[in-house]
N, C-alpha and C positions, 0 to 999 in steps of 0.2 A: 810414597812418592813414585815408586816404580809402577805401581798399579795405575796411578793417575796418568802417568806418561803413556802407558800401553793403551789405556782407554782413549786418551786424546788422539793417539796415532791411529787407532782403529776408526774413531769417529771421523777424523779428517779423511781417511782413505775411503770411507763410505760416502761422505758428502762431496768429495772432490772427483770421484770416479763415477762415470755413468753406470748405473746399475744394470743397464741393458747388456753389459759385458759379462755379468755374473751368470754362471751356469745354474739354471733353476733346478736341474736334476741333482746336482751336488747339494744344494740347499735343502731340497726335499729329503734326500737321503740322510743328511746330518740331522734334520729335524726328526725324522721318523726314528732314527737310531738313538738319539740322545735327548730328545725333548718330549716326544709324544707319550711316554710312560706317565708323565704327570699332566701335561697340557692337553693330551688327546689329539687325535688326528685332525680334529676341527679347530684346535687352538682355544677351545671353550672350557678348559679345565675338566675334561671328561676322561682323562687317562685313569688307569687303575690305581695310581698312587695320589691322585689329585686331592683327596680328602685326608690323606695320611700326613701331609706336610703341615707345619705350624709356622706361620698361618697357612690356611688352605691355598692351594694353587689358584692363581687368579685367572679369570676368563679374559683373554686378551682381545676379544672381539667387542668389548663394551665400548660405548661412545667415549667414556672417560679415558680408556686406554688409547683409543684412536686419536683423541686430542693430544694425549701425552706423546704419542709416536709422531704426530705432526709437529708439535712444539719442540720435541727433542728427538730427532731422527736416530740418534745413537742409542736409544734406550734399550733396544733388544740386545745389542752387542755388549753394552756396558753391564747389563744384568747378568751376562754370562761371565764376564771378566772380573767384575767387582764383587765377588762373593766375599762375605765377611771373613771367612776362614782361609781365603786364598785358594780354595780347592775348586776346580772346575766341575766336579761331580757333586751335585747337591747332597746334603746330609740326609735328606729323606730317602734317597736311593740307598745310601749306605745303611741307614737304620732298618730298612726293609729287605736287606740282603740282595738288592738288585745290582748286578755287576754290569758295568758298561766299560768296555775296553778303553784304555787311555787313548787319547787322540792328540796329535801334534797339530794344533790349530794354526792355520795360516790366515793372512789377511784376506785371501781369496775365499776361504771357508766362511769367514765372518761376513763378507759381502754377500755370498750366495745364500747363507742362512737368513740374513736380514732381508734380502729380496724375496725369498720364498715366503717367509712369515708375513712380511708387509703385504704381499699380494693376497694371501689367504685372509688376513685381517681386513683388508680393504673390500674384499668381495663379500664378507659376511654382513649380515644385517642384524 
């Protein structure tokens, strides 16, 4: 229930606040430090751990994911928050000894990450 509430809060904050206010540099830094190890700099599942996850890390630039992002704008944020084990660090990182420092996520961080990833995804072909 708590996770659902947090996801709803983040989704509403993303959809109700203009993303033009988000700082893209913050989103890029968060992505580079916390996501690129699996998803790759290009968000196409080209990171060094992409094939070590089960299931393998998805390419987020596919037309199927673009449609999903269009249909459900909160999909990026919810995939971070709604981890089955409640841990914001994916099990793949833990299993492979990759240490990522804890981060106190803010609503602004989620907005910025969403904006950065959405821009990269929309520019890809």
